[in-house]
C-alpha positions as CSV (number, residue, x, y, z in Angstrom):
1,M,0.1,-0.1,0.2
2,D,2.9,2.2,0.2
3,S,3.6,2.5,-3.7
4,L,0.2,4.0,-3.7
5,K,0.4,7.7,-4.9
6,A,-3.6,8.2,-3.7
7,P,-5.1,5.2,-1.8
8,V,-8.9,5.0,-2.4
9,D,-11.1,2.1,-1.0
10,V,-12.7,0.0,-3.9
11,A,-15.8,0.9,-2.8
12,E,-15.1,4.3,-3.2
13,Y,-13.4,3.9,-6.4
14,L,-16.1,1.7,-7.8
15,F,-19.3,4.6,-6.8
16,R,-17.2,7.5,-8.1
17,R,-16.5,6.2,-11.5
18,L,-20.2,4.9,-11.6
19,H,-21.3,8.7,-10.9
20,E,-18.4,9.6,-13.8
21,I,-20.3,7.7,-16.1
22,G,-24.0,9.1,-15.7
23,V,-25.3,7.5,-12.7
24,R,-26.6,9.2,-10.2
25,S,-29.0,6.8,-8.3
26,V,-28.3,3.0,-7.7
27,H,-31.5,0.8,-7.6
28,G,-31.3,-2.5,-5.0
29,V,-32.1,-4.3,-1.7
30,P,-29.6,-4.4,1.2
31,G,-28.1,-7.6,2.3
32,D,-25.6,-8.4,4.3
33,Y,-22.9,-9.2,2.1
34,N,-23.5,-5.6,0.8
35,L,-24.0,-3.5,3.7
36,V,-20.5,-2.1,3.8
37,A,-20.4,-1.5,0.6
38,L,-23.5,0.7,0.3
39,D,-21.8,2.8,3.4
40,Y,-20.0,4.4,0.7
41,L,-22.6,5.6,-2.0
42,P,-23.1,9.3,-0.5
43,K,-19.2,9.5,-0.9
44,A,-19.6,9.8,-4.4
45,N,-22.7,11.7,-4.4
46,L,-24.9,8.7,-5.4
47,K,-28.6,8.4,-4.0
48,W,-29.6,4.7,-2.6
49,V,-33.0,3.6,-3.9
50,G,-34.1,0.4,-1.9
51,S,-36.6,-1.1,-4.0
52,V,-39.1,-3.7,-2.6
53,N,-37.5,-7.1,-4.2
54,E,-34.8,-7.4,-6.1
55,L,-36.3,-8.0,-9.7
56,N,-38.2,-5.1,-9.4
57,A,-35.0,-3.3,-8.4
58,A,-33.4,-5.0,-11.7
59,Y,-36.5,-4.0,-14.0
60,A,-35.9,-0.1,-12.5
61,A,-32.1,0.1,-13.3
62,D,-33.3,-0.7,-16.7
63,G,-36.1,1.7,-16.8
64,Y,-33.2,4.7,-15.4
65,A,-30.7,3.5,-18.0
66,R,-33.3,3.9,-20.9
67,V,-33.7,7.4,-19.8
68,N,-30.4,8.4,-18.3
69,T,-28.0,6.1,-20.3
70,I,-26.8,3.7,-17.8
71,G,-27.9,2.2,-14.9
72,A,-26.8,0.2,-11.5
73,L,-28.4,-2.3,-9.2
74,V,-26.7,-3.8,-6.1
75,T,-27.9,-6.9,-4.7
76,T,-26.9,-9.9,-2.6
77,F,-24.8,-13.1,-3.1
78,G,-27.0,-15.7,-4.3
79,V,-30.3,-15.4,-3.0
80,G,-30.6,-11.5,-3.7
81,E,-28.8,-11.8,-7.3
82,L,-30.8,-14.9,-8.5
83,S,-34.2,-12.7,-7.4
84,A,-32.8,-10.3,-10.0
85,I,-31.3,-12.2,-12.9
86,N,-34.6,-12.2,-14.9
87,G,-34.3,-8.3,-15.0
88,V,-30.9,-8.6,-15.8
89,A,-31.3,-10.9,-18.7
90,G,-34.1,-8.4,-19.9
91,A,-31.6,-6.2,-20.2
92,Y,-28.9,-8.1,-21.9
93,S,-32.0,-9.2,-24.5
94,E,-32.9,-5.7,-24.9
95,H,-29.2,-4.2,-25.1
96,I,-29.5,-2.0,-21.8
97,P,-26.6,-1.2,-19.8
98,V,-27.3,-2.3,-16.4
99,V,-23.7,-2.3,-14.1
100,H,-25.1,-5.1,-11.6
101,I,-23.0,-5.1,-8.4
102,V,-23.8,-8.5,-6.2
103,G,-21.7,-8.2,-2.5
104,C,-20.5,-11.6,-1.9
105,P,-18.6,-13.5,0.9
106,S,-15.0,-12.8,1.7
107,T,-11.8,-13.9,-0.4
108,R,-11.1,-16.0,3.0
109,S,-14.2,-17.8,3.5
110,Q,-14.2,-18.4,-0.6
111,K,-11.0,-19.9,-0.7
112,H,-11.8,-22.3,2.6
113,G,-15.1,-23.4,1.2
114,M,-16.9,-22.2,4.0
115,L,-20.6,-23.5,4.3
116,L,-22.1,-20.1,4.6
117,H,-25.6,-18.7,4.4
118,H,-27.1,-18.0,0.9
119,T,-24.9,-20.9,-0.7
120,L,-25.9,-23.9,-2.2
121,G,-23.7,-25.9,0.7
122,N,-21.2,-27.0,-1.7
123,G,-18.2,-24.6,-1.3
124,D,-19.2,-23.5,-5.0
125,F,-18.9,-19.4,-5.0
126,N,-18.7,-19.1,-8.2
127,V,-22.0,-21.1,-9.6
128,F,-24.0,-17.9,-9.6
129,A,-21.3,-15.6,-11.2
130,N,-21.5,-18.7,-13.8
131,M,-25.0,-17.9,-13.7
132,S,-24.9,-14.6,-14.8
133,A,-22.1,-14.9,-17.2
134,N,-24.5,-15.9,-20.2
135,V,-26.4,-12.7,-19.6
136,S,-23.7,-10.1,-19.0
137,C,-21.4,-8.9,-21.9
138,N,-18.0,-8.6,-19.2
139,V,-17.9,-10.6,-15.4
140,A,-15.4,-9.1,-12.9
141,K,-14.5,-10.6,-10.0
142,L,-12.8,-8.2,-7.9
143,N,-10.5,-10.5,-5.8
144,D,-7.2,-8.7,-6.2
145,P,-6.3,-5.3,-5.0
146,Q,-3.6,-5.1,-7.6
147,E,-6.0,-5.4,-10.8
148,I,-9.5,-4.4,-9.3
149,A,-9.2,-0.6,-10.6
150,V,-8.5,-2.1,-14.2
151,Q,-11.2,-4.6,-13.6
152,I,-13.9,-1.6,-12.9
153,D,-12.9,0.3,-15.7
154,N,-12.8,-2.1,-18.2
155,A,-16.3,-3.6,-16.6
156,L,-18.1,0.1,-17.3
157,R,-16.4,0.7,-20.4
158,E,-17.6,-2.7,-21.8
159,C,-21.1,-1.7,-20.1
160,F,-21.3,1.2,-21.8
161,V,-20.1,0.3,-25.6
162,Q,-21.9,-2.5,-25.9
163,S,-24.4,-1.5,-24.4
164,R,-25.2,-4.7,-22.2
165,P,-25.4,-5.4,-18.7
166,V,-21.8,-6.4,-16.6
167,Y,-21.3,-8.1,-13.4
168,I,-19.0,-6.9,-10.6
169,M,-18.7,-9.4,-8.1
170,L,-17.3,-7.3,-4.3
171,P,-16.4,-10.0,-1.3
172,T,-16.7,-8.2,2.0
173,D,-12.8,-8.5,2.9
174,M,-12.8,-6.0,-0.4
175,V,-15.0,-3.3,0.1
176,N,-12.6,-1.3,1.9
177,A,-9.3,-2.6,0.8
178,K,-7.0,0.3,-1.0
179,I,-6.4,0.5,-5.0
180,E,-4.8,3.1,-6.5
181,G,-7.3,6.1,-6.9
182,Q,-4.7,8.7,-9.2
183,R,-6.6,6.9,-12.0
184,L,-9.8,8.7,-11.2
185,G,-8.4,11.4,-12.3
186,T,-8.3,10.1,-16.1
187,P,-12.1,9.4,-17.1
188,I,-12.8,6.0,-18.7
189,D,-12.7,5.8,-22.6
190,L,-16.0,5.2,-23.8
191,S,-15.4,6.0,-27.3
192,E,-16.1,3.4,-29.5
193,P,-13.5,1.6,-31.6
194,A,-12.8,2.7,-35.0
195,N,-14.1,0.9,-38.1
196,D,-11.4,-0.5,-40.6
197,P,-11.2,2.6,-43.1
198,E,-10.7,0.7,-46.3
199,Q,-13.7,-1.9,-45.3
200,E,-15.7,1.1,-44.2
201,T,-15.1,3.5,-47.2
202,Y,-16.1,0.1,-49.2
203,I,-18.9,-0.2,-47.7
204,V,-20.8,3.2,-48.1
205,D,-19.5,3.4,-52.1
206,V,-21.4,0.2,-52.6
207,I,-24.8,1.8,-50.4
208,L,-23.9,5.4,-52.2
209,R,-23.9,3.5,-55.7
210,D,-27.2,1.8,-54.7
211,L,-28.8,4.2,-53.5
212,G,-28.2,6.3,-56.6
213,K,-30.0,3.4,-58.6
214,A,-32.6,3.5,-56.2
215,R,-36.5,4.5,-57.4
216,S,-38.1,5.2,-53.6
217,P,-35.5,4.4,-51.2
218,V,-36.7,4.0,-47.4
219,V,-35.2,5.1,-43.8
220,L,-36.2,2.4,-41.4
221,V,-35.4,2.7,-37.9
222,D,-35.2,0.2,-35.0
223,A,-34.4,-0.5,-31.5
224,C,-30.9,-1.0,-31.7
225,A,-30.0,2.8,-33.1
226,V,-31.4,3.9,-29.9
227,R,-29.3,1.2,-27.4
228,H,-26.2,2.1,-29.5
229,R,-26.5,5.9,-29.9
230,V,-26.7,6.8,-33.2
231,L,-30.1,9.2,-33.7
232,D,-28.1,12.0,-33.8
233,E,-26.7,10.1,-37.1
234,V,-30.1,9.2,-38.3
235,H,-31.0,12.3,-38.1
236,K,-28.7,14.2,-40.2
237,L,-29.0,11.5,-42.7
238,L,-32.6,12.3,-42.5
239,A,-31.8,16.1,-43.0
240,V,-29.5,15.4,-46.2
241,T,-31.4,13.1,-47.8
242,K,-35.2,14.0,-47.0
243,L,-36.0,10.5,-47.2
244,P,-39.3,8.9,-45.9
245,V,-38.7,7.2,-42.6
246,F,-40.7,4.8,-40.7
247,V,-40.3,3.0,-37.4
248,T,-40.4,-0.8,-35.8
249,P,-42.6,-1.0,-32.8
250,M,-39.3,-1.2,-30.9
251,G,-37.7,1.9,-32.4
252,K,-40.7,3.9,-31.6
253,S,-39.6,7.5,-30.6
254,A,-36.5,6.8,-32.1
255,I,-37.6,9.8,-34.4
256,S,-39.5,12.8,-33.6
257,E,-42.9,11.8,-34.7
258,D,-43.4,15.3,-35.8
259,H,-40.7,15.1,-38.5
260,P,-41.6,15.9,-42.1
261,N,-40.2,12.7,-43.2
262,Y,-41.8,10.2,-40.8
263,G,-44.6,8.1,-42.2
264,G,-45.4,5.6,-39.1
265,V,-44.8,1.9,-37.6
266,Y,-43.8,-0.6,-39.9
267,A,-44.4,-4.2,-38.5
268,G,-45.5,-6.0,-41.7
269,E,-49.5,-7.2,-40.9
270,G,-49.3,-5.0,-37.9
271,S,-48.4,-1.3,-39.4
272,R,-49.9,1.3,-38.7
273,P,-50.8,3.4,-40.6
274,H,-51.9,-0.4,-42.7
275,H,-50.6,1.4,-45.9
276,V,-47.4,1.6,-44.5
277,K,-46.9,-2.1,-45.1
278,D,-46.8,-1.3,-48.7
279,V,-44.9,1.5,-48.8
280,V,-42.1,-0.2,-47.2
281,E,-42.1,-3.7,-48.8
282,S,-42.6,-2.0,-52.1
283,S,-39.2,0.0,-51.9
284,D,-36.1,-1.1,-53.8
285,M,-33.9,0.1,-51.3
286,V,-34.3,0.0,-47.8
287,L,-31.9,1.4,-45.1
288,S,-32.5,-0.4,-42.0
289,I,-30.8,1.0,-39.3
290,G,-30.4,-1.2,-35.6
291,T,-33.2,-3.7,-36.8
292,L,-34.1,-6.7,-34.5
293,K,-36.4,-8.6,-36.6
294,S,-38.2,-10.5,-33.3
295,D,-41.5,-12.0,-33.6
296,F,-43.0,-9.7,-31.6
297,N,-41.5,-6.6,-33.6
298,T,-42.4,-7.9,-36.5
299,A,-46.0,-8.8,-35.9
300,G,-45.8,-12.4,-36.1
301,F,-42.2,-12.4,-38.8
302,S,-44.8,-10.7,-41.5
303,F,-41.7,-8.5,-42.5
304,Q,-42.1,-8.8,-46.3
305,T,-38.9,-7.4,-47.3
306,S,-36.2,-8.9,-49.6
307,K,-32.3,-9.3,-48.8
308,L,-31.6,-8.0,-52.0
309,N,-33.4,-4.5,-51.2
310,V,-32.2,-4.1,-47.6
311,V,-29.1,-2.4,-46.1
312,D,-29.0,-3.7,-42.6
313,F,-27.2,-1.4,-40.1
314,H,-25.8,-3.1,-36.2
315,S,-23.7,-2.2,-33.9
316,D,-20.9,-4.5,-34.4
317,H,-21.6,-5.2,-38.4
318,C,-23.2,-4.4,-42.0
319,V,-25.1,-6.6,-44.1
320,I,-25.5,-5.5,-47.8
321,Q,-28.1,-7.9,-49.3
322,Y,-25.8,-11.4,-48.9
323,S,-22.9,-10.1,-47.9
324,V,-21.9,-9.7,-44.1
325,Y,-19.2,-7.0,-43.2
326,P,-18.1,-8.3,-39.8
327,G,-16.5,-5.2,-37.3
328,A,-18.4,-2.7,-39.6
329,R,-19.7,-0.5,-36.9
330,M,-22.9,1.7,-37.7
331,K,-21.9,5.0,-36.3
332,G,-18.7,5.0,-38.5
333,V,-20.3,3.8,-41.5
334,L,-23.5,6.2,-41.1
335,R,-20.8,9.2,-40.7
336,R,-19.2,8.2,-43.9
337,L,-22.2,7.9,-45.6
338,I,-23.6,11.4,-44.9
339,D,-20.2,13.2,-45.6
340,N,-20.4,11.6,-49.3
341,L,-23.9,11.8,-49.9
342,D,-25.3,14.0,-53.3
343,P,-28.8,14.2,-52.3
344,S,-29.4,15.6,-55.8
345,K,-29.0,11.8,-57.1
346,L,-31.6,10.7,-55.0
347,S,-35.2,9.7,-55.8
348,V,-37.3,11.0,-53.1
349,T,-40.9,10.0,-52.6
350,Q,-43.6,11.9,-50.4
351,V,-45.3,9.9,-47.7
352,P,-48.8,10.5,-45.9
353,S,-48.6,12.6,-42.6
354,V,-49.3,10.5,-39.4
355,Q,-52.4,11.6,-37.6
356,N,-54.1,10.0,-34.4
357,K,-57.4,8.9,-35.8
358,V,-59.8,9.6,-32.9
359,R,-62.9,10.2,-34.6
360,E,-62.9,7.6,-37.1
361,N,-62.6,5.0,-34.2
362,D,-65.2,6.4,-32.3
363,D,-68.2,3.3,-32.4
364,G,-70.5,5.5,-30.8
365,T,-70.8,3.7,-27.6
366,P,-69.7,4.7,-24.6
367,T,-67.4,1.8,-23.7
368,I,-63.8,2.3,-23.9
369,R,-62.4,0.1,-26.9
370,Q,-58.8,-0.1,-27.9
371,A,-59.2,0.8,-31.3
372,W,-60.3,4.7,-29.9
373,F,-58.4,4.4,-26.5
374,W,-55.0,4.2,-28.1
375,P,-55.2,7.7,-30.7
376,R,-57.7,9.2,-27.8
377,V,-54.2,8.8,-25.3
378,G,-52.0,10.2,-28.6
379,E,-53.9,13.4,-28.2
380,F,-53.0,13.3,-24.6
381,F,-49.2,13.0,-24.6
382,T,-47.3,16.2,-24.7
383,K,-43.9,17.3,-25.8
384,N,-41.3,15.3,-23.8
385,D,-43.3,13.1,-22.1
386,I,-41.8,9.7,-21.1
387,V,-44.5,7.0,-21.8
388,V,-43.9,3.2,-20.6
389,T,-45.9,0.4,-22.1
390,E,-46.5,-2.8,-20.5
391,T,-46.1,-6.5,-22.5
392,G,-49.9,-7.1,-23.7
393,T,-52.7,-4.8,-25.1
394,A,-50.2,-2.2,-24.2
395,N,-47.4,-3.0,-26.4
396,F,-49.5,-3.4,-29.1
397,G,-51.6,-0.7,-29.0
398,I,-49.1,2.4,-28.5
399,W,-48.6,1.8,-32.1
400,S,-51.4,3.5,-33.1
401,S,-50.8,6.7,-30.9
402,K,-48.8,9.6,-32.8
403,F,-46.1,11.2,-30.5
404,P,-45.9,14.6,-30.1
405,A,-42.0,16.0,-30.7
406,G,-39.2,14.6,-27.8
407,V,-41.2,11.6,-26.4
408,T,-38.9,9.2,-25.4
409,A,-41.2,5.3,-25.4
410,L,-39.6,2.5,-23.2
411,S,-41.0,-1.0,-24.2
412,Q,-39.7,-4.4,-23.5
413,V,-41.0,-6.3,-27.1
414,L,-38.4,-8.7,-26.9
415,W,-38.0,-10.1,-23.6
416,G,-42.0,-9.4,-22.6
417,S,-41.2,-9.9,-19.0
418,I,-44.7,-9.0,-17.7
419,G,-44.8,-7.0,-14.5
420,W,-41.7,-5.3,-16.2
421,S,-43.1,-2.0,-16.6
422,V,-44.0,-1.0,-13.2
423,G,-40.5,-1.8,-12.1
424,A,-39.3,0.5,-15.3
425,L,-41.5,3.3,-14.4
426,Q,-40.0,4.2,-11.1
427,G,-36.7,4.1,-12.6
428,A,-37.4,6.0,-15.7
429,C,-39.5,8.4,-13.5
430,L,-36.3,9.1,-11.0
431,A,-34.0,9.4,-14.3
432,A,-36.2,12.0,-15.4
433,R,-35.8,13.9,-11.8
434,D,-32.0,13.1,-11.7
435,M,-31.5,14.7,-14.9
436,G,-33.5,17.8,-13.9
437,G,-36.3,19.2,-16.6
438,N,-39.7,18.5,-16.0
439,R,-40.6,15.5,-17.9
440,R,-44.4,13.6,-17.4
441,T,-43.9,9.8,-16.7
442,I,-46.7,7.6,-18.1
443,L,-47.5,4.0,-18.2
444,F,-49.6,2.2,-19.5
445,V,-50.3,-1.9,-17.8
446,G,-52.8,-4.3,-17.5
447,D,-54.3,-5.6,-14.6
448,G,-52.5,-9.1,-15.1
449,S,-49.0,-7.4,-15.6
450,F,-49.6,-4.9,-12.5
451,Q,-50.0,-7.8,-10.3
452,L,-46.2,-9.1,-10.3
453,T,-44.9,-6.1,-9.7
454,A,-47.3,-3.6,-7.9
455,Q,-45.6,-3.4,-4.5
456,E,-42.9,-1.3,-6.7
457,L,-45.8,1.4,-6.2
458,S,-44.8,1.7,-2.9
459,T,-41.0,3.1,-3.7
460,M,-42.6,5.5,-6.1
461,I,-44.8,7.3,-3.3
462,R,-41.7,6.8,-0.8
463,L,-39.3,8.7,-3.6
464,K,-42.3,11.0,-3.7
465,L,-42.3,10.7,-7.6
466,K,-45.3,11.7,-9.9
467,P,-45.9,9.3,-12.2
468,I,-49.3,8.9,-14.5
469,I,-50.5,5.6,-14.3
470,F,-53.0,4.4,-16.5
471,L,-54.2,0.4,-15.4
472,L,-56.3,-1.1,-17.8
473,N,-58.7,-3.3,-16.1
474,N,-59.7,-6.1,-19.0
475,D,-60.3,-8.7,-16.3
476,G,-56.9,-11.0,-16.5
477,Y,-54.2,-11.7,-19.2
478,T,-55.5,-10.7,-22.7
479,I,-52.6,-11.7,-24.7
480,E,-52.2,-14.9,-23.5
481,R,-56.4,-15.5,-24.4
482,Y,-55.3,-14.4,-28.0
483,I,-52.3,-16.9,-28.4
484,H,-54.4,-19.9,-26.3
485,G,-57.4,-20.5,-23.9
486,M,-59.9,-17.4,-24.3
487,D,-62.0,-19.2,-22.0
488,A,-59.5,-21.0,-20.3
489,E,-59.1,-20.8,-16.6
490,Y,-55.4,-20.0,-16.4
491,N,-55.6,-16.7,-17.7
492,D,-58.2,-15.4,-15.2
493,I,-56.8,-13.1,-12.1
494,N,-58.2,-12.3,-8.9
495,P,-60.4,-9.1,-9.0
496,W,-58.3,-6.4,-7.0
497,K,-59.0,-3.0,-5.8
498,Y,-56.7,-1.6,-7.5
499,T,-57.0,2.0,-6.4
500,A,-57.1,1.6,-2.8
501,L,-53.7,0.0,-3.3
502,V,-52.4,3.4,-3.7
503,D,-53.6,4.4,0.1
504,A,-52.5,0.5,1.5
505,M,-49.2,1.9,0.5
506,G,-48.9,5.2,1.8
507,G,-50.2,7.5,-0.8
508,S,-53.5,8.5,0.7
509,K,-52.6,12.4,1.0
510,T,-50.3,12.5,-1.5
511,S,-52.0,11.0,-4.5
512,A,-54.6,10.9,-6.6
513,K,-57.0,8.1,-7.9
514,H,-59.5,7.3,-10.7
515,T,-61.6,5.2,-11.9
516,V,-63.2,5.8,-15.6
517,K,-65.8,3.3,-16.9
518,T,-66.8,5.3,-20.2
519,K,-65.2,7.5,-22.8
520,S,-66.9,10.7,-21.7
521,E,-65.5,10.0,-17.6
522,L,-61.8,9.7,-19.7
523,E,-62.4,12.7,-21.8
524,K,-63.2,14.9,-19.0
525,L,-60.0,13.5,-17.2
526,L,-57.7,13.9,-20.2
527,T,-58.6,17.6,-20.7
528,D,-58.4,18.6,-17.0
529,S,-55.8,21.0,-16.1
530,T,-54.8,19.6,-12.9
531,F,-54.4,15.9,-14.0
532,N,-52.5,16.9,-16.9
533,S,-50.2,19.0,-15.0
534,A,-48.7,15.9,-13.2
535,D,-47.8,17.8,-9.8
536,H,-48.0,14.4,-8.3
537,L,-48.3,10.7,-8.5
538,Q,-52.3,9.9,-10.2
539,F,-53.3,6.4,-10.6
540,V,-56.2,5.6,-12.8
541,E,-58.1,2.5,-13.6
542,V,-59.1,2.0,-16.8
543,I,-62.7,-0.8,-17.5
544,M,-62.0,-2.2,-20.7
545,P,-64.0,-5.3,-22.3
546,K,-62.4,-8.7,-21.7
547,E,-61.9,-9.5,-24.7
548,D,-61.2,-6.4,-26.9
549,A,-57.8,-6.0,-28.1
550,P,-55.6,-4.1,-30.3
551,T,-55.8,-5.6,-34.0
552,A,-51.9,-6.0,-34.3
553,L,-51.9,-7.7,-30.8
554,V,-54.6,-10.4,-32.7
555,T,-52.1,-10.2,-35.9
556,T,-49.2,-11.0,-33.6
557,A,-50.6,-13.6,-31.2
558,E,-52.1,-15.8,-34.1
559,A,-49.0,-15.8,-35.8
560,S,-47.2,-16.9,-32.4
561,A,-49.7,-19.4,-31.4
562,K,-48.8,-21.0,-35.1
563,T,-45.2,-20.9,-34.2
564,N,-45.8,-22.5,-30.8
565,A,-47.3,-25.3,-32.5
566,E,-44.6,-26.3,-35.3
């Protein structure tokens, strides 16, 4: 230790690095193997957010990262981390950078294979890290003070650059071990690796050649354009080319929906407006940026674009027709493409503007149906809102809502863990507050999904967060009903007194509760100035028909049932 120029405790080093890369609040649940480490959070100007369980904390760290670039989660060895692993796996699946720090037994205990609580009783202290390795892009076991600083810096860099979770195992005796703090004077290098210039030039030349020949080129933006931070490049591309642009369901809000070139959501048979399907599939050149062609993102694999007409830009490779270019990162390729474009050589087509079709979907009855509801809440949204939608009717219904400028949409279309959105809402709402400003955070969640993670409402109330929560009460698991078992008992749930939960969890004096059963009741609420101001937590139970669902969900569920049977 005498050779250290600026000694600092491991936990302080780790948390100061977290603060450096953008984290301001750390989610988790305390446990005896992480308690001493948690004492160091205030020294790094980090706030502790104790969730009601580790799964919710993982969901919250995911939501936090989607709004604030990166999130962090602290759990305890074994029982805590395994409770969180579903949420971490979802972050891995969806390319979300979450730092998962696990407090674990001391290096001495591990070396001697001691029979400790929270273990499997077999002396294996690596078993849980091995599980997490499959859903982490980096695993750092902080066992040697001489290596720890480098391990931490490398793990955090990989988390950011790859936009995926990392796993950091912190033994109790390493928490206050001394390491070189002088490194803190040099920020972690978060820059992306540069592409091979010759390869990049060739790719761009091929794209420019094909673009010059194309009669109806379009741009299609998907989730990884958001996750891997190329939206600036995408918007510059649109400004230069004036090409029509569409998003996938997972890419919704990647492009400002009041952009003059914006044409809607492309999801094959589930496209909204439906003519988007014909426009994209008839295009002779699709610049597809950050695509994830999962079943729910394509309305049951109903994409009908030809590989011969598609250029795929990805975070670590590009694909032109049937040729794959490993290592060609889309950020560098897009930048070079923009620099070399001659807009005068492009054929640009126009697309109809997108509108919220409220009156067109009014069936003339008082009943609140999905077809009317989603365009109507599209009119309710305001600039810079954060909109969180749950797996199920909300994830599919939101395709029919046109957003104002600056809206950020959060969904978990690929992983699809029901209940995710409630924890994610807490994290997103907190991230918005940490970043300053006054953005509304709005959740749409079904009654079935809400029952899985309802406890996180307690955390929101404790933190004095001010989300607007729309609970869509349609009496059970609607998406599962449409996949299989419309009237099956396993798709039923016990009816709760949902608005009463706000009071039960301590929000009786700080929150507002509403139940709406008709269009006119909902209309009155959505136009109320106090409700729109969102200056306190508001919980709205919306009563909807049991077997009513967005048409996109019906289409996708039918395709999913068919796939499951094959």
